[in-house]
Biopython code that builds the backbone (N, CA, C, O; Angstrom):
import numpy as np
from Bio.PDB.StructureBuilder import StructureBuilder

atoms = [
    (1, "MET", "N", (2.679, -10.679, -10.444)),
    (1, "MET", "CA", (3.518, -9.981, -9.493)),
    (1, "MET", "C", (3.088, -8.510, -9.447)),
    (1, "MET", "O", (2.659, -7.934, -10.447)),
    (2, "PHE", "N", (3.215, -7.937, -8.273)),
    (2, "PHE", "CA", (2.929, -6.520, -8.059)),
    (2, "PHE", "C", (4.204, -5.818, -7.602)),
    (2, "PHE", "O", (4.971, -6.358, -6.805)),
    (3, "GLU", "N", (4.419, -4.622, -8.110)),
    (3, "GLU", "CA", (5.428, -3.714, -7.569)),
    (3, "GLU", "C", (4.662, -2.522, -7.023)),
    (3, "GLU", "O", (4.003, -1.796, -7.767)),
    (4, "ILE", "N", (4.755, -2.331, -5.719)),
    (4, "ILE", "CA", (3.955, -1.309, -5.050)),
    (4, "ILE", "C", (4.874, -0.252, -4.446)),
    (4, "ILE", "O", (5.732, -0.542, -3.613)),
    (5, "THR", "N", (4.664, 0.975, -4.894)),
    (5, "THR", "CA", (5.343, 2.119, -4.304)),
    (5, "THR", "C", (4.407, 2.688, -3.245)),
    (5, "THR", "O", (3.203, 2.811, -3.473)),
    (6, "LEU", "N", (4.956, 3.028, -2.102)),
    (6, "LEU", "CA", (4.154, 3.529, -0.989)),
    (6, "LEU", "C", (4.403, 5.017, -0.795)),
    (6, "LEU", "O", (5.546, 5.467, -0.720)),
    (7, "ASN", "N", (3.317, 5.770, -0.716)),
    (7, "ASN", "CA", (3.381, 7.218, -0.521)),
    (7, "ASN", "C", (2.828, 7.520, 0.879)),
    (7, "ASN", "O", (1.611, 7.523, 1.063)),
    (8, "PRO", "N", (3.696, 7.772, 1.867)),
    (8, "PRO", "CA", (3.244, 7.917, 3.252)),
    (8, "PRO", "C", (2.470, 9.200, 3.508)),
    (8, "PRO", "O", (2.724, 10.245, 2.907)),
    (9, "ARG", "N", (1.512, 9.080, 4.428)),
    (9, "ARG", "CA", (0.777, 10.261, 4.907)),
    (9, "ARG", "C", (0.205, 9.945, 6.283)),
    (9, "ARG", "O", (-0.188, 8.812, 6.564)),
    (10, "ASN", "N", (0.165, 10.954, 7.126)),
    (10, "ASN", "CA", (-0.408, 10.812, 8.457)),
    (10, "ASN", "C", (-1.917, 10.718, 8.296)),
    (10, "ASN", "O", (-2.562, 11.652, 7.819)),
    (11, "PHE", "N", (-2.472, 9.581, 8.698)),
    (11, "PHE", "CA", (-3.888, 9.305, 8.449)),
    (11, "PHE", "C", (-4.375, 8.354, 9.525)),
    (11, "PHE", "O", (-3.643, 7.454, 9.935)),
    (12, "ASP", "N", (-5.611, 8.545, 9.990)),
    (12, "ASP", "CA", (-6.140, 7.742, 11.093)),
    (12, "ASP", "C", (-6.485, 6.307, 10.708)),
    (12, "ASP", "O", (-6.375, 5.410, 11.543)),
    (13, "GLN", "N", (-6.893, 6.073, 9.483)),
    (13, "GLN", "CA", (-7.303, 4.725, 9.075)),
    (13, "GLN", "C", (-6.094, 3.919, 8.608)),
    (13, "GLN", "O", (-5.309, 4.391, 7.785)),
    (14, "GLN", "N", (-5.946, 2.706, 9.133)),
    (14, "GLN", "CA", (-4.842, 1.851, 8.730)),
    (14, "GLN", "C", (-5.201, 1.093, 7.454)),
    (14, "GLN", "O", (-6.367, 1.047, 7.062)),
    (15, "LEU", "N", (-4.205, 0.501, 6.812)),
    (15, "LEU", "CA", (-4.382, -0.212, 5.553)),
    (15, "LEU", "C", (-3.928, -1.650, 5.700)),
    (15, "LEU", "O", (-2.874, -1.928, 6.272)),
    (16, "THR", "N", (-4.744, -2.572, 5.172)),
    (16, "THR", "CA", (-4.335, -3.967, 5.055)),
    (16, "THR", "C", (-4.389, -4.341, 3.582)),
    (16, "THR", "O", (-5.276, -3.902, 2.850)),
    (17, "LEU", "N", (-3.432, -5.155, 3.156)),
    (17, "LEU", "CA", (-3.362, -5.621, 1.772)),
    (17, "LEU", "C", (-3.299, -7.134, 1.742)),
    (17, "LEU", "O", (-2.620, -7.760, 2.556)),
    (18, "VAL", "N", (-4.023, -7.719, 0.783)),
    (18, "VAL", "CA", (-3.958, -9.153, 0.533)),
    (18, "VAL", "C", (-3.936, -9.333, -0.976)),
    (18, "VAL", "O", (-4.696, -8.687, -1.696)),
    (19, "ARG", "N", (-3.063, -10.212, -1.452)),
    (19, "ARG", "CA", (-2.976, -10.495, -2.882)),
    (19, "ARG", "C", (-3.522, -11.888, -3.160)),
    (19, "ARG", "O", (-3.235, -12.838, -2.431)),
    (20, "GLU", "N", (-4.314, -11.997, -4.225)),
    (20, "GLU", "CA", (-4.761, -13.284, -4.769)),
    (20, "GLU", "C", (-4.644, -13.185, -6.280)),
    (20, "GLU", "O", (-5.558, -12.693, -6.941)),
    (21, "GLY", "N", (-3.527, -13.648, -6.838)),
    (21, "GLY", "CA", (-3.297, -13.542, -8.276)),
    (21, "GLY", "C", (-3.199, -12.086, -8.690)),
    (21, "GLY", "O", (-2.368, -11.337, -8.176)),
    (22, "ASP", "N", (-4.065, -11.686, -9.634)),
    (22, "ASP", "CA", (-4.090, -10.294, -10.094)),
    (22, "ASP", "C", (-5.083, -9.444, -9.313)),
    (22, "ASP", "O", (-5.383, -8.317, -9.708)),
    (23, "VAL", "N", (-5.589, -9.975, -8.216)),
    (23, "VAL", "CA", (-6.543, -9.241, -7.376)),
    (23, "VAL", "C", (-5.812, -8.759, -6.126)),
    (23, "VAL", "O", (-5.103, -9.520, -5.467)),
    (24, "LEU", "N", (-5.999, -7.491, -5.823)),
    (24, "LEU", "CA", (-5.435, -6.903, -4.620)),
    (24, "LEU", "C", (-6.586, -6.435, -3.746)),
    (24, "LEU", "O", (-7.444, -5.674, -4.194)),
    (25, "TYR", "N", (-6.606, -6.889, -2.499)),
    (25, "TYR", "CA", (-7.642, -6.495, -1.540)),
    (25, "TYR", "C", (-7.074, -5.403, -0.644)),
    (25, "TYR", "O", (-6.051, -5.592, 0.014)),
    (26, "LEU", "N", (-7.746, -4.268, -0.626)),
    (26, "LEU", "CA", (-7.373, -3.153, 0.232)),
    (26, "LEU", "C", (-8.452, -3.016, 1.293)),
    (26, "LEU", "O", (-9.585, -2.642, 0.992)),
    (27, "ASN", "N", (-8.094, -3.323, 2.541)),
    (27, "ASN", "CA", (-9.066, -3.310, 3.643)),
    (27, "ASN", "C", (-10.312, -4.112, 3.276)),
    (27, "ASN", "O", (-11.432, -3.711, 3.591)),
    (28, "GLY", "N", (-10.109, -5.245, 2.609)),
    (28, "GLY", "CA", (-11.199, -6.153, 2.258)),
    (28, "GLY", "C", (-11.876, -5.866, 0.935)),
    (28, "GLY", "O", (-12.647, -6.699, 0.459)),
    (29, "GLU", "N", (-11.621, -4.721, 0.320)),
    (29, "GLU", "CA", (-12.241, -4.375, -0.959)),
    (29, "GLU", "C", (-11.356, -4.871, -2.104)),
    (29, "GLU", "O", (-10.168, -4.558, -2.167)),
    (30, "ALA", "N", (-11.966, -5.661, -3.018)),
    (30, "ALA", "CA", (-11.218, -6.288, -4.108)),
    (30, "ALA", "C", (-11.027, -5.345, -5.290)),
    (30, "ALA", "O", (-11.952, -4.648, -5.707)),
    (31, "PHE", "N", (-9.800, -5.340, -5.823)),
    (31, "PHE", "CA", (-9.474, -4.624, -7.051)),
    (31, "PHE", "C", (-8.823, -5.640, -7.989)),
    (31, "PHE", "O", (-7.689, -6.069, -7.776)),
    (32, "ASP", "N", (-9.572, -6.016, -9.037)),
    (32, "ASP", "CA", (-9.145, -7.062, -9.966)),
    (32, "ASP", "C", (-8.445, -6.423, -11.160)),
    (32, "ASP", "O", (-9.064, -5.706, -11.946)),
    (33, "PHE", "N", (-7.151, -6.691, -11.283)),
    (33, "PHE", "CA", (-6.369, -6.122, -12.372)),
    (33, "PHE", "C", (-6.128, -7.124, -13.498)),
    (33, "PHE", "O", (-5.319, -6.862, -14.388)),
    (34, "SER", "N", (-6.822, -8.275, -13.473)),
    (34, "SER", "CA", (-6.632, -9.258, -14.540)),
    (34, "SER", "C", (-7.012, -8.720, -15.921)),
    (34, "SER", "O", (-6.389, -9.134, -16.899)),
    (35, "PRO", "N", (-8.004, -7.817, -16.065)),
    (35, "PRO", "CA", (-8.293, -7.271, -17.400)),
    (35, "PRO", "C", (-7.231, -6.291, -17.922)),
    (35, "PRO", "O", (-7.258, -5.928, -19.098)),
    (36, "LEU", "N", (-6.305, -5.863, -17.069)),
    (36, "LEU", "CA", (-5.278, -4.904, -17.472)),
    (36, "LEU", "C", (-4.255, -5.624, -18.350)),
    (36, "LEU", "O", (-3.484, -6.453, -17.866)),
    (37, "LEU", "N", (-4.255, -5.303, -19.637)),
    (37, "LEU", "CA", (-3.391, -5.973, -20.601)),
    (37, "LEU", "C", (-1.959, -5.466, -20.519)),
    (37, "LEU", "O", (-1.696, -4.372, -20.019)),
    (38, "GLU", "N", (-1.040, -6.283, -21.018)),
    (38, "GLU", "CA", (0.371, -5.922, -21.075)),
    (38, "GLU", "C", (0.541, -4.578, -21.779)),
    (38, "GLU", "O", (0.005, -4.370, -22.867)),
    (39, "GLY", "N", (1.287, -3.671, -21.157)),
    (39, "GLY", "CA", (1.548, -2.357, -21.729)),
    (39, "GLY", "C", (0.434, -1.350, -21.524)),
    (39, "GLY", "O", (0.542, -0.203, -21.957)),
    (40, "SER", "N", (-0.645, -1.774, -20.863)),
    (40, "SER", "CA", (-1.788, -0.877, -20.651)),
    (40, "SER", "C", (-1.650, -0.116, -19.343)),
    (40, "SER", "O", (-0.932, -0.521, -18.429)),
    (41, "THR", "N", (-2.368, 1.006, -19.286)),
    (41, "THR", "CA", (-2.404, 1.845, -18.091)),
    (41, "THR", "C", (-3.848, 2.089, -17.703)),
    (41, "THR", "O", (-4.686, 2.399, -18.550)),
    (42, "LEU", "N", (-4.132, 1.949, -16.428)),
    (42, "LEU", "CA", (-5.446, 2.245, -15.876)),
    (42, "LEU", "C", (-5.318, 3.540, -15.084)),
    (42, "LEU", "O", (-4.578, 3.591, -14.102)),
    (43, "PRO", "N", (-6.033, 4.595, -15.499)),
    (43, "PRO", "CA", (-5.905, 5.860, -14.764)),
    (43, "PRO", "C", (-6.483, 5.749, -13.355)),
    (43, "PRO", "O", (-7.458, 5.033, -13.126)),
    (44, "ALA", "N", (-5.878, 6.455, -12.433)),
    (44, "ALA", "CA", (-6.346, 6.438, -11.046)),
    (44, "ALA", "C", (-7.805, 6.846, -10.951)),
    (44, "ALA", "O", (-8.525, 6.383, -10.067)),
    (45, "SER", "N", (-8.242, 7.709, -11.853)),
    (45, "SER", "CA", (-9.637, 8.169, -11.830)),
    (45, "SER", "C", (-10.627, 7.045, -12.119)),
    (45, "SER", "O", (-11.814, 7.177, -11.821)),
    (46, "ALA", "N", (-10.152, 5.935, -12.698)),
    (46, "ALA", "CA", (-11.030, 4.799, -12.993)),
    (46, "ALA", "C", (-11.205, 3.883, -11.787)),
    (46, "ALA", "O", (-12.032, 2.971, -11.813)),
    (47, "LEU", "N", (-10.442, 4.117, -10.745)),
    (47, "LEU", "CA", (-10.508, 3.284, -9.544)),
    (47, "LEU", "C", (-11.390, 3.965, -8.509)),
    (47, "LEU", "O", (-11.262, 5.162, -8.251)),
    (48, "SER", "N", (-12.274, 3.194, -7.931)),
    (48, "SER", "CA", (-13.208, 3.763, -6.947)),
    (48, "SER", "C", (-12.627, 3.672, -5.538)),
    (48, "SER", "O", (-13.249, 3.126, -4.627)),
    (49, "SER", "N", (-11.430, 4.216, -5.382)),
    (49, "SER", "CA", (-10.773, 4.169, -4.080)),
    (49, "SER", "C", (-9.804, 5.333, -3.953)),
    (49, "SER", "O", (-9.124, 5.706, -4.909)),
    (50, "ASP", "N", (-9.755, 5.896, -2.761)),
    (50, "ASP", "CA", (-8.809, 6.973, -2.484)),
    (50, "ASP", "C", (-7.435, 6.452, -2.077)),
    (50, "ASP", "O", (-6.523, 7.249, -1.857)),
    (51, "TRP", "N", (-7.262, 5.129, -1.970)),
    (51, "TRP", "CA", (-5.981, 4.555, -1.574)),
    (51, "TRP", "C", (-4.945, 4.620, -2.690)),
    (51, "TRP", "O", (-3.744, 4.609, -2.421)),
    (52, "PHE", "N", (-5.402, 4.689, -3.947)),
    (52, "PHE", "CA", (-4.474, 4.699, -5.074)),
    (52, "PHE", "C", (-3.964, 6.111, -5.330)),
    (52, "PHE", "O", (-4.722, 7.080, -5.305)),
    (53, "PHE", "N", (-2.676, 6.201, -5.572)),
    (53, "PHE", "CA", (-2.030, 7.479, -5.864)),
    (53, "PHE", "C", (-1.383, 7.326, -7.235)),
    (53, "PHE", "O", (-0.289, 6.775, -7.354)),
    (54, "GLY", "N", (-2.052, 7.807, -8.253)),
    (54, "GLY", "CA", (-1.525, 7.684, -9.608)),
    (54, "GLY", "C", (-2.099, 6.491, -10.346)),
    (54, "GLY", "O", (-2.947, 5.762, -9.831)),
    (55, "ASP", "N", (-1.619, 6.310, -11.560)),
    (55, "ASP", "CA", (-2.133, 5.282, -12.452)),
    (55, "ASP", "C", (-1.581, 3.904, -12.099)),
    (55, "ASP", "O", (-0.599, 3.775, -11.368)),
    (56, "VAL", "N", (-2.243, 2.878, -12.639)),
    (56, "VAL", "CA", (-1.805, 1.491, -12.499)),
    (56, "VAL", "C", (-1.418, 1.019, -13.893)),
    (56, "VAL", "O", (-2.136, 1.276, -14.859)),
    (57, "GLU", "N", (-0.291, 0.333, -14.000)),
    (57, "GLU", "CA", (0.139, -0.157, -15.309)),
    (57, "GLU", "C", (0.667, -1.580, -15.200)),
    (57, "GLU", "O", (1.074, -2.036, -14.132)),
    (58, "ARG", "N", (0.648, -2.273, -16.351)),
    (58, "ARG", "CA", (1.241, -3.613, -16.416)),
    (58, "ARG", "C", (2.386, -3.547, -17.426)),
    (58, "ARG", "O", (2.176, -3.276, -18.608)),
    (59, "VAL", "N", (3.595, -3.799, -16.940)),
    (59, "VAL", "CA", (4.795, -3.763, -17.767)),
    (59, "VAL", "C", (5.585, -5.046, -17.522)),
    (59, "VAL", "O", (5.911, -5.372, -16.381)),
    (60, "ASP", "N", (5.888, -5.766, -18.590)),
    (60, "ASP", "CA", (6.616, -7.041, -18.487)),
    (60, "ASP", "C", (5.921, -7.997, -17.527)),
    (60, "ASP", "O", (6.576, -8.744, -16.800)),
    (61, "GLY", "N", (4.590, -7.970, -17.528)),
    (61, "GLY", "CA", (3.806, -8.864, -16.681)),
    (61, "GLY", "C", (3.662, -8.412, -15.240)),
    (61, "GLY", "O", (2.972, -9.060, -14.452)),
    (62, "VAL", "N", (4.301, -7.313, -14.889)),
    (62, "VAL", "CA", (4.280, -6.811, -13.514)),
    (62, "VAL", "C", (3.263, -5.679, -13.407)),
    (62, "VAL", "O", (3.277, -4.743, -14.205)),
    (63, "ILE", "N", (2.383, -5.774, -12.416)),
    (63, "ILE", "CA", (1.411, -4.713, -12.158)),
    (63, "ILE", "C", (2.080, -3.706, -11.225)),
    (63, "ILE", "O", (2.475, -4.039, -10.108)),
    (64, "ARG", "N", (2.199, -2.473, -11.705)),
    (64, "ARG", "CA", (2.883, -1.422, -10.946)),
    (64, "ARG", "C", (1.874, -0.377, -10.510)),
    (64, "ARG", "O", (1.079, 0.114, -11.313)),
    (65, "LEU", "N", (1.915, -0.044, -9.228)),
    (65, "LEU", "CA", (0.977, 0.941, -8.694)),
    (65, "LEU", "C", (1.569, 1.625, -7.482)),
    (65, "LEU", "O", (2.553, 1.170, -6.899)),
    (66, "THR", "N", (0.940, 2.738, -7.116)),
    (66, "THR", "CA", (1.335, 3.485, -5.921)),
    (66, "THR", "C", (0.122, 3.606, -5.014)),
    (66, "THR", "O", (-0.972, 3.950, -5.460)),
    (67, "LEU", "N", (0.330, 3.319, -3.739)),
    (67, "LEU", "CA", (-0.726, 3.417, -2.732)),
    (67, "LEU", "C", (-0.317, 4.414, -1.653)),
    (67, "LEU", "O", (0.864, 4.573, -1.345)),
    (68, "TRP", "N", (-1.319, 5.078, -1.089)),
    (68, "TRP", "CA", (-1.082, 5.868, 0.117)),
    (68, "TRP", "C", (-0.743, 4.905, 1.243)),
    (68, "TRP", "O", (-1.386, 3.864, 1.377)),
    (69, "LEU", "N", (0.237, 5.229, 2.039)),
    (69, "LEU", "CA", (0.599, 4.443, 3.217)),
    (69, "LEU", "C", (0.280, 5.273, 4.448)),
    (69, "LEU", "O", (1.012, 6.208, 4.772)),
    (70, "PRO", "N", (-0.811, 4.938, 5.141)),
    (70, "PRO", "CA", (-1.146, 5.710, 6.333)),
    (70, "PRO", "C", (-0.173, 5.409, 7.472)),
    (70, "PRO", "O", (0.362, 4.306, 7.582)),
    (71, "HIS", "N", (0.037, 6.410, 8.306)),
    (71, "HIS", "CA", (0.874, 6.201, 9.489)),
    (71, "HIS", "C", (0.427, 7.137, 10.597)),
    (71, "HIS", "O", (-0.225, 8.153, 10.357)),
    (72, "GLY", "N", (0.791, 6.771, 11.804)),
    (72, "GLY", "CA", (0.459, 7.571, 12.973)),
    (72, "GLY", "C", (1.512, 8.629, 13.247)),
    (72, "GLY", "O", (2.506, 8.742, 12.530)),
    (73, "ALA", "N", (1.275, 9.397, 14.292)),
    (73, "ALA", "CA", (2.157, 10.515, 14.644)),
    (73, "ALA", "C", (3.556, 10.059, 15.051)),
    (73, "ALA", "O", (4.517, 10.817, 14.916)),
    (74, "ASN", "N", (3.678, 8.830, 15.547)),
    (74, "ASN", "CA", (4.971, 8.322, 16.013)),
    (74, "ASN", "C", (5.528, 7.242, 15.093)),
    (74, "ASN", "O", (6.245, 6.348, 15.542)),
    (75, "ALA", "N", (5.203, 7.324, 13.824)),
    (75, "ALA", "CA", (5.671, 6.313, 12.873)),
    (75, "ALA", "C", (7.193, 6.345, 12.764)),
    (75, "ALA", "O", (7.801, 7.415, 12.788)),
    (76, "PRO", "N", (7.803, 5.168, 12.644)),
    (76, "PRO", "CA", (9.259, 5.132, 12.505)),
    (76, "PRO", "C", (9.691, 5.627, 11.121)),
    (76, "PRO", "O", (8.879, 5.763, 10.206)),
    (77, "GLU", "N", (10.964, 5.886, 11.002)),
    (77, "GLU", "CA", (11.508, 6.384, 9.733)),
    (77, "GLU", "C", (11.236, 5.416, 8.585)),
    (77, "GLU", "O", (10.989, 5.850, 7.460)),
    (78, "SER", "N", (11.277, 4.112, 8.854)),
    (78, "SER", "CA", (11.030, 3.122, 7.798)),
    (78, "SER", "C", (9.613, 3.212, 7.244)),
    (78, "SER", "O", (9.366, 2.780, 6.118)),
    (79, "THR", "N", (8.685, 3.761, 8.008)),
    (79, "THR", "CA", (7.315, 3.968, 7.537)),
    (79, "THR", "C", (7.190, 5.319, 6.845)),
    (79, "THR", "O", (6.509, 5.441, 5.827)),
    (80, "ARG", "N", (7.838, 6.317, 7.392)),
    (80, "ARG", "CA", (7.747, 7.659, 6.801)),
    (80, "ARG", "C", (8.535, 7.776, 5.497)),
    (80, "ARG", "O", (8.254, 8.647, 4.674)),
    (81, "PHE", "N", (9.519, 6.898, 5.312)),
    (81, "PHE", "CA", (10.328, 6.870, 4.086)),
    (81, "PHE", "C", (10.424, 5.421, 3.601)),
    (81, "PHE", "O", (11.503, 4.827, 3.629)),
    (82, "PRO", "N", (9.296, 4.849, 3.154)),
    (82, "PRO", "CA", (9.273, 3.420, 2.821)),
    (82, "PRO", "C", (9.960, 3.115, 1.488)),
    (82, "PRO", "O", (10.031, 3.955, 0.591)),
    (83, "VAL", "N", (10.455, 1.899, 1.396)),
    (83, "VAL", "CA", (10.998, 1.408, 0.128)),
    (83, "VAL", "C", (9.865, 0.707, -0.621)),
    (83, "VAL", "O", (8.942, 0.189, 0.009)),
    (84, "PRO", "N", (9.919, 0.683, -1.954)),
    (84, "PRO", "CA", (8.896, -0.046, -2.714)),
    (84, "PRO", "C", (8.921, -1.528, -2.341)),
    (84, "PRO", "O", (9.952, -2.063, -1.932)),
    (85, "ILE", "N", (7.777, -2.171, -2.489)),
    (85, "ILE", "CA", (7.700, -3.594, -2.169)),
    (85, "ILE", "C", (7.302, -4.380, -3.414)),
    (85, "ILE", "O", (6.518, -3.913, -4.240)),
    (86, "THR", "N", (7.854, -5.572, -3.527)),
    (86, "THR", "CA", (7.505, -6.499, -4.597)),
    (86, "THR", "C", (6.717, -7.630, -3.971)),
    (86, "THR", "O", (7.142, -8.226, -2.981)),
    (87, "VAL", "N", (5.556, -7.925, -4.559)),
    (87, "VAL", "CA", (4.677, -8.961, -4.019)),
    (87, "VAL", "C", (4.618, -10.098, -5.031)),
    (87, "VAL", "O", (4.015, -9.963, -6.096)),
    (88, "ASN", "N", (5.249, -11.219, -4.690)),
    (88, "ASN", "CA", (5.297, -12.379, -5.575)),
    (88, "ASN", "C", (4.292, -13.456, -5.198)),
    (88, "ASN", "O", (3.847, -14.213, -6.061)),
    (89, "ALA", "N", (3.935, -13.536, -3.941)),
    (89, "ALA", "CA", (3.103, -14.635, -3.454)),
    (89, "ALA", "C", (1.726, -14.141, -3.038)),
    (89, "ALA", "O", (1.546, -12.985, -2.655)),
    (90, "ASP", "N", (0.759, -15.047, -3.123)),
    (90, "ASP", "CA", (-0.579, -14.738, -2.636)),
    (90, "ASP", "C", (-0.575, -14.708, -1.111)),
    (90, "ASP", "O", (0.250, -15.352, -0.462)),
    (91, "GLY", "N", (-1.511, -13.950, -0.558)),
    (91, "GLY", "CA", (-1.661, -13.868, 0.886)),
    (91, "GLY", "C", (-1.497, -12.443, 1.375)),
    (91, "GLY", "O", (-1.392, -11.512, 0.576)),
    (92, "PRO", "N", (-1.475, -12.273, 2.697)),
    (92, "PRO", "CA", (-1.317, -10.937, 3.278)),
    (92, "PRO", "C", (0.017, -10.311, 2.866)),
    (92, "PRO", "O", (1.033, -10.997, 2.756)),
    (93, "VAL", "N", (-0.008, -9.012, 2.645)),
    (93, "VAL", "CA", (1.186, -8.264, 2.247)),
    (93, "VAL", "C", (1.677, -7.480, 3.466)),
    (93, "VAL", "O", (0.926, -6.714, 4.068)),
    (94, "ALA", "N", (2.934, -7.683, 3.813)),
    (94, "ALA", "CA", (3.514, -6.976, 4.960)),
    (94, "ALA", "C", (3.778, -5.520, 4.590)),
    (94, "ALA", "O", (4.441, -5.226, 3.596)),
    (95, "LEU", "N", (3.249, -4.623, 5.406)),
    (95, "LEU", "CA", (3.460, -3.188, 5.234)),
    (95, "LEU", "C", (4.280, -2.670, 6.409)),
    (95, "LEU", "O", (4.302, -3.296, 7.469)),
    (96, "PRO", "N", (4.950, -1.539, 6.237)),
    (96, "PRO", "CA", (5.649, -0.938, 7.380)),
    (96, "PRO", "C", (4.665, -0.671, 8.520)),
    (96, "PRO", "O", (3.477, -0.441, 8.293)),
    (97, "ILE", "N", (5.181, -0.705, 9.747)),
    (97, "ILE", "CA", (4.286, -0.541, 10.890)),
    (97, "ILE", "C", (3.647, 0.842, 10.891)),
    (97, "ILE", "O", (4.248, 1.827, 10.461)),
    (98, "TYR", "N", (2.424, 0.886, 11.381)),
    (98, "TYR", "CA", (1.622, 2.108, 11.363)),
    (98, "TYR", "C", (2.167, 3.167, 12.317)),
    (98, "TYR", "O", (2.264, 4.342, 11.962)),
    (99, "ASP", "N", (2.520, 2.745, 13.528)),
    (99, "ASP", "CA", (2.911, 3.691, 14.569)),
    (99, "ASP", "C", (3.715, 2.953, 15.629)),
    (99, "ASP", "O", (3.632, 1.730, 15.747)),
    (100, "GLU", "N", (4.482, 3.695, 16.389)),
    (100, "GLU", "CA", (5.191, 3.142, 17.535)),
    (100, "GLU", "C", (4.601, 3.754, 18.790)),
    (100, "GLU", "O", (4.258, 4.936, 18.806)),
    (101, "PRO", "N", (4.481, 2.957, 19.844)),
    (101, "PRO", "CA", (3.941, 3.534, 21.083)),
    (101, "PRO", "C", (4.896, 4.587, 21.626)),
    (101, "PRO", "O", (6.117, 4.458, 21.535)),
    (102, "GLN", "N", (4.307, 5.625, 22.189)),
    (102, "GLN", "CA", (5.113, 6.674, 22.814)),
    (102, "GLN", "C", (5.564, 6.197, 24.173)),
    (102, "GLN", "O", (4.810, 5.550, 24.900)),
    (103, "ASP", "N", (6.799, 6.520, 24.511)),
    (103, "ASP", "CA", (7.286, 6.198, 25.852)),
    (103, "ASP", "C", (6.535, 7.057, 26.850)),
    (103, "ASP", "O", (6.405, 8.271, 26.688)),
    (104, "GLU", "N", (6.044, 6.397, 27.884)),
    (104, "GLU", "CA", (5.359, 7.153, 28.933)),
    (104, "GLU", "C", (6.411, 7.743, 29.861)),
    (104, "GLU", "O", (7.339, 7.060, 30.295)),
    (105, "GLU", "N", (6.246, 9.007, 30.150)),
    (105, "GLU", "CA", (7.182, 9.653, 31.063)),
    (105, "GLU", "C", (6.829, 9.251, 32.485)),
    (105, "GLU", "O", (5.660, 9.224, 32.869)),
    (106, "THR", "N", (7.852, 8.943, 33.251)),
    (106, "THR", "CA", (7.618, 8.599, 34.646)),
    (106, "THR", "C", (7.818, 9.852, 35.489)),
    (106, "THR", "O", (8.752, 10.619, 35.256)),
    (107, "PRO", "N", (6.955, 10.056, 36.451)),
    (107, "PRO", "CA", (7.099, 11.249, 37.293)),
    (107, "PRO", "C", (8.378, 11.174, 38.120)),
    (107, "PRO", "O", (8.815, 10.097, 38.526)),
    (108, "ASP", "N", (8.962, 12.333, 38.358)),
    (108, "ASP", "CA", (10.160, 12.392, 39.201)),
    (108, "ASP", "C", (9.761, 12.094, 40.638)),
    (108, "ASP", "O", (8.736, 12.562, 41.133)),
    (109, "GLU", "N", (10.592, 11.311, 41.284)),
    (109, "GLU", "CA", (10.280, 10.970, 42.676)),
    (109, "GLU", "C", (11.158, 11.735, 43.612)),
    (109, "GLU", "O", (11.045, 11.583, 44.828)),
]
sb = StructureBuilder()
sb.init_structure("model")
sb.init_model(0)
sb.init_chain("A")
sb.init_seg("    ")
for serial, (resi, resn, name, xyz) in enumerate(atoms, 1):
    if name == "N":
        sb.init_residue(resn, " ", resi, " ")
    sb.init_atom(name, np.array(xyz, "f"), 0.0, 1.0, " ", f" {name:<3s}", serial, name[0])
structure = sb.get_structure()
């Protein structure tokens, strides 16, 4: 299981997550946390990715980490102030939406 805290930031590149056991895929790049032993911490500096914000740890069998959550200029409040997510199942991980389309102004007639 993963507990993921999301740290929002306005950023052009979107993020996709997929879980397969102790492996987390970020935009297709695999990060295998199976070697992370119970009670251990992996410093963010050991990860070759700018998506991680802070260290990764395994506590009570749960892998806990923080990721940057990119969003667009019109992101909804649920994206700008996200709640942590728990990932129990393998497969794609649902993230808050990146952006909302801006309403187009109609010219006055």
